[in-house]
Structures are given as structure tokens and as C-alpha cells.
C-alpha positions as CSV (number, residue, x, y, z in Angstrom):
1,M,123.9,98.8,83.8
2,K,121.5,99.2,80.8
3,T,119.3,102.2,80.4
4,W,115.5,102.3,80.1
5,Q,115.8,102.9,76.3
6,E,118.0,99.8,75.9
7,I,115.4,97.6,77.6
8,I,112.0,99.1,77.0
9,H,111.0,99.5,73.4
10,H,107.3,100.1,73.9
11,T,105.9,103.5,72.7
12,T,102.7,103.4,74.7
13,F,102.2,103.0,78.5
14,R,99.0,102.6,80.5
15,Y,99.0,104.7,83.6
16,I,97.1,103.6,86.7
17,D,96.9,105.7,89.9
18,H,95.6,103.6,92.8
19,T,97.2,105.8,95.6
20,E,93.9,107.2,96.9
21,E,91.5,104.3,96.1
22,K,89.8,102.9,99.1
23,T,88.3,99.9,97.3
24,F,88.9,98.0,94.1
25,H,86.1,95.9,92.5
26,H,84.1,95.9,95.8
27,V,87.0,94.7,98.0
28,P,89.1,96.8,100.4
29,N,92.2,98.2,98.6
30,T,94.9,96.6,100.8
31,A,98.3,95.3,99.8
32,L,96.7,92.0,99.1
33,T,94.6,93.7,96.5
34,S,97.6,95.4,95.0
35,F,99.5,92.1,94.5
36,A,96.4,90.5,92.9
37,I,95.9,93.5,90.6
38,D,99.5,93.3,89.4
39,D,99.1,89.6,88.6
40,A,96.0,90.5,86.6
41,L,97.9,93.2,84.7
42,A,100.9,91.0,84.1
43,T,98.5,88.4,82.6
44,S,96.8,91.0,80.4
45,V,100.1,92.5,79.3
46,S,101.5,89.0,78.5
47,M,98.5,88.3,76.3
48,E,98.9,91.7,74.5
49,S,95.4,92.7,75.6
50,S,96.9,95.7,77.4
51,P,99.9,98.0,76.8
52,P,102.7,97.9,79.3
53,V,101.6,99.5,82.6
54,M,102.9,101.9,85.3
55,R,100.8,101.6,88.4
56,L,101.1,103.7,91.5
57,W,99.9,102.5,94.9
58,V,100.0,103.6,98.6
59,H,98.8,101.6,101.7
60,P,98.7,102.9,105.2
61,E,100.7,101.2,108.0
62,T,101.3,97.8,106.4
63,I,104.1,95.3,106.8
64,V,104.5,93.2,103.7
65,L,106.3,89.9,104.6
66,G,108.1,87.7,102.1
67,I,107.5,84.0,101.8
68,P,110.7,83.2,103.9
69,D,109.5,85.5,106.7
70,A,106.4,83.3,107.1
71,R,108.7,80.4,108.0
72,L,110.4,82.1,110.9
73,P,110.2,79.9,114.0
74,Y,108.2,82.4,116.1
75,V,106.5,84.3,113.3
76,E,103.1,84.2,115.0
77,E,104.6,86.3,117.9
78,G,106.2,88.7,115.4
79,V,102.9,89.2,113.5
80,K,101.1,90.0,116.8
81,L,103.8,92.5,117.7
82,L,103.3,94.3,114.4
83,T,99.5,94.2,114.9
84,E,99.9,95.8,118.3
85,H,101.9,98.6,116.7
86,G,98.9,99.3,114.5
87,Y,100.2,97.6,111.3
88,H,98.3,95.4,108.9
89,V,100.4,92.4,108.0
90,V,100.4,90.5,104.7
91,V,102.5,87.9,102.9
92,R,103.2,88.7,99.3
93,N,103.6,86.4,96.3
94,S,106.7,88.1,94.9
95,G,110.3,87.8,96.0
96,G,112.0,89.6,98.9
97,L,111.6,89.9,102.7
98,A,109.7,92.2,105.1
99,V,109.0,95.8,104.0
100,A,107.3,98.6,105.8
101,L,104.6,100.7,104.0
102,D,102.7,103.8,105.1
103,K,101.4,107.1,103.7
104,G,105.0,108.3,103.2
105,V,106.0,105.4,100.9
106,L,105.0,105.3,97.3
107,N,105.0,102.0,95.4
108,L,105.4,101.7,91.6
109,S,104.6,98.6,89.6
110,L,106.2,98.5,86.1
111,V,104.3,95.7,84.3
112,I,105.9,94.7,81.0
113,P,105.6,91.8,78.5
114,G,108.2,89.8,76.6
115,V,110.1,88.7,79.7
116,K,111.0,85.4,78.1
117,E,113.5,87.5,76.1
118,L,114.4,89.7,79.0
119,S,116.6,88.6,81.9
120,I,115.6,89.2,85.5
121,H,118.5,91.7,85.6
122,D,117.1,93.6,82.6
123,C,113.8,94.0,84.3
124,Y,115.4,95.3,87.5
125,E,117.6,97.6,85.6
126,A,114.7,99.1,83.7
127,M,113.2,100.2,87.0
128,V,116.6,101.5,88.3
129,S,117.1,103.5,85.2
130,F,113.6,105.0,85.4
131,I,114.1,106.2,89.0
132,Q,117.6,107.6,88.3
133,Y,116.3,109.5,85.2
134,M,113.2,110.8,87.1
135,L,115.3,112.2,89.9
136,R,118.2,113.5,87.8
137,D,117.5,117.1,88.6
138,I,117.8,116.4,92.3
139,T,120.7,113.9,92.6
140,H,123.2,111.9,90.5
141,D,124.2,109.9,93.5
142,I,121.6,107.0,93.3
143,K,123.4,103.7,93.3
144,A,122.1,100.2,92.9
145,Y,123.7,97.5,95.1
146,E,122.9,95.5,98.2
147,I,122.7,97.4,101.5
148,V,123.4,94.4,103.7
149,E,121.9,95.6,107.0
150,S,118.8,97.0,105.5
151,Y,115.4,95.3,105.5
152,C,114.6,93.3,102.4
153,P,118.2,93.5,101.1
154,G,118.9,92.8,97.5
155,D,121.3,93.5,94.6
156,Y,119.1,96.3,93.3
157,D,118.6,98.3,96.6
158,L,118.7,102.0,95.7
159,S,120.8,104.1,98.0
160,I,122.4,107.5,98.3
161,H,125.8,107.5,100.1
162,G,125.2,104.1,101.5
163,K,121.7,104.7,102.9
164,K,118.9,102.8,101.3
165,F,115.6,104.5,100.3
166,A,114.1,102.0,97.9
167,G,113.9,98.2,97.3
168,I,112.7,96.3,94.3
169,S,111.1,92.9,93.9
170,Q,109.8,91.1,90.8
171,R,107.0,88.8,90.0
172,R,106.7,86.9,86.6
173,V,103.3,85.7,85.3
174,R,103.3,83.9,82.0
175,D,105.3,86.2,79.6
176,G,104.7,89.3,81.8
177,A,106.5,90.7,84.8
178,A,105.6,93.1,87.5
179,I,108.7,94.9,88.8
180,Q,107.6,96.5,92.1
181,I,109.6,99.2,93.9
182,Y,108.9,100.9,97.2
183,L,110.1,104.5,97.5
184,D,110.6,105.8,101.1
185,L,109.9,109.5,100.5
186,E,109.0,111.1,103.8
187,G,108.4,110.1,107.4
188,S,110.7,108.2,109.8
189,S,112.7,105.6,108.0
190,H,114.5,104.9,111.3
191,E,111.2,104.0,113.0
192,R,110.1,101.7,110.1
193,A,113.5,99.9,110.2
194,A,113.5,99.6,114.0
195,L,110.0,98.0,113.9
196,I,111.2,95.5,111.3
197,R,114.2,94.7,113.5
198,Q,111.9,94.1,116.4
199,F,109.9,91.7,114.2
200,Y,112.9,89.6,113.4
201,D,114.2,89.7,117.0
202,I,110.9,88.3,118.3
203,S,110.2,85.9,115.4
204,K,113.7,84.4,115.4
205,K,114.8,84.6,119.0
206,G,118.4,83.9,118.1
207,E,117.7,80.4,116.7
208,D,119.6,79.0,113.8
209,T,117.6,79.0,110.6
210,K,118.3,77.6,107.2
211,F,117.4,81.0,105.7
212,D,119.7,84.0,106.4
213,Y,117.5,86.8,107.7
214,P,118.9,90.3,107.8
215,M,120.2,91.9,111.0
216,V,118.5,95.2,110.4
217,N,120.4,98.4,111.2
218,P,118.1,101.5,111.1
219,D,121.1,103.7,110.5
220,V,121.7,102.4,107.0
221,M,118.2,103.5,105.8
222,G,116.8,106.9,105.1
223,S,114.0,108.7,103.3
224,L,114.6,110.4,99.9
225,S,113.7,113.7,101.5
226,N,116.3,113.4,104.1
227,L,119.0,111.9,101.9
228,T,118.7,114.6,99.2
229,G,117.8,117.6,101.4
230,H,114.8,118.2,99.1
231,P,111.4,117.7,100.7
232,I,109.5,115.2,98.4
233,T,105.9,114.2,99.2
234,V,104.0,111.3,97.6
235,N,102.1,113.8,95.5
236,D,105.3,115.4,94.3
237,M,106.6,112.0,93.2
238,K,103.3,111.1,91.6
239,R,103.7,114.1,89.3
240,R,107.3,113.2,88.6
241,V,106.3,109.7,87.6
242,F,103.6,110.8,85.2
243,T,105.8,113.5,83.6
244,T,108.7,111.2,83.2
245,L,106.5,108.5,81.7
246,Q,105.2,111.1,79.2
247,E,108.8,112.0,78.2
248,L,109.5,108.3,77.5
249,S,106.3,107.2,75.8
250,K,102.7,108.0,75.0
251,V,100.5,107.7,78.1
252,V,97.0,106.3,78.1
253,E,94.4,105.5,80.8
254,I,92.3,102.4,80.2
255,P,89.6,101.0,82.4
256,F,90.0,97.4,83.7
257,S,88.5,94.9,81.3
258,T,86.1,92.1,82.2
259,D,89.0,89.6,81.6
260,E,91.3,91.5,83.9
261,I,88.7,91.6,86.7
262,A,88.2,87.9,86.3
263,V,91.9,87.2,86.7
264,F,92.0,89.6,89.6
265,E,89.2,87.8,91.4
266,K,91.0,84.5,91.1
267,R,94.4,85.9,92.2
268,Y,92.8,87.8,95.1
269,E,91.2,84.5,96.4
270,Q,94.7,82.9,96.2
271,M,96.2,85.8,98.2
272,L,93.4,85.5,100.8
273,K,94.2,81.7,101.2
274,R,98.0,82.5,101.4
275,N,97.2,84.9,104.2
276,K,94.6,83.0,106.1
277,Q,96.9,82.0,109.0
278,V,98.4,85.5,109.2
279,S,95.0,87.1,109.3
280,Q,93.9,84.8,112.1
281,W,97.0,85.7,114.2
282,Q,96.1,89.4,113.7
283,T,92.6,88.8,114.9
284,E,93.9,87.1,118.0
285,A,96.4,89.9,118.8
């Protein structure tokens, strides 16, 4: 696996902390907003009107579904179940399957240009390398491979001793890519996984499907705090991200440009349209 330095050759990074923002450009700062923001940043980075970006975001009680999840035979019932448990449900525009977010889960978006020359694996490995380097004083046991019975399983699941605490997805826009990772830091990973398992049980009801949905086992997932024995809060990890980024590059903070806001507005409208049916189901729940 390649290191950050072998993949990332940029000397300046733009740092954006959206973890405590309630709104963005006059709209609620939900997961829908976050995915539209990342699309706008990927566009800006692709056009070289922004340096590469590291963006941090947190959303309370949200289940982010993948596009295949929206095709489950009884997904309407599944969405209503999640809503009854107090979760906001959205369908994202990047790869992957259902993921649970809350105030104990920190999301990072690494937005980089030049992806026509970088493979999908290179982009994933840059994020893996960053996380391993950032946590090197706590553990050297972080591995990247698929945890089959986890939710949103993938080749670049991050785990410690076989228990997953993070998953990565990737979205490419023009010549830019947003590599997005969720980090389960604190709280009950078992409860999150059990809820996702319930969602699949009620949305699939044992029917045969063309897509192979995961049989989620809560016992193969854990929070970073539990897996390392070091209590790590979202604020702790935010400080680590900023310090690590400073070690690897010059860090700048730049306001959103008029062009970025325009792209955001367009992408946000697209996300609203993608989620129209899901939003209706939640209203009816």
C-alpha cells in the first residue's frame, strides 16, 4: 500500500470545519448538504480554483443509504423504521451502502485534483495512510481490508483486530475526487450496527435480490475508543486532523467563492430530487 507522500504531492491544503455548523448558505446543514458541498469542492479543486481540501463534518442521528439500498424490495418500510428510531434518512451520490452517523462519528472528506492520473486505489490509500499516520501514537494495528459482516463493507474498511471502526467511499467529479471516511469514535457501535441490520431485515424480508446486501453482524464493529482503550472524542480527533495536516502541508482557510456556492446550489437541488421519495416516506412515518 502506498503512503500519503507517494500519492499526495500538494504542499498547501484548505481546511474546512463544518462539524458545528447548523446551516450552510441558508439551508439546513444535513448530510444532503455535505454531499453537495463536497461536489462543489471537487469541482473547484478540479478547475484549480482551490487548493486540495480536508473538510470535517458531523451530523446527528442520520442513516446514509447507498444507491443500491434504495432499490431494496421493501425499502419504504425500512426507511419508516429508521425514522421511528429518530434517524434522518438520506441517499448519497457516492459509492457504498448504508452507514450510521451521529455525534460520536466524525466524517472527513479529502478532496484532491488530478484523479485522471490517480487510480481509485491510490485515492483510497491516501486516506488510509493519513489515518494510520494520524493515529500512530495510539496504535499500529489499523488494517485495511473488507470486514464482510460489517455495514457498508468494502476493500478499504479500517479495522483493529478484525473489528471495523471506519469505512471509506469515493466520488469523482470532473478531475477531482472526494474521498469520504466515517470514523466511529465513541458511542455504541453495536447499537448502530443492530439498527442497520434491522433495516436490511425489514427492507429485504429474505427475498432474493440481484444485489448482495450485507448480513450485518454488530459484533464485527467497534468504536475507536473501545478498540484502542484510549477514549477519543470528536473534538480530540478534530485536533489530530488539523495537527497532522499541518505536519504534511501548509494549511489555509479560504471562504467559499461565488462559483463554489453556485455549484453547491445546483448539486443540492439534485440531492433534493434524488431524495424526494425518501423524504416523503419519512413524513408519512
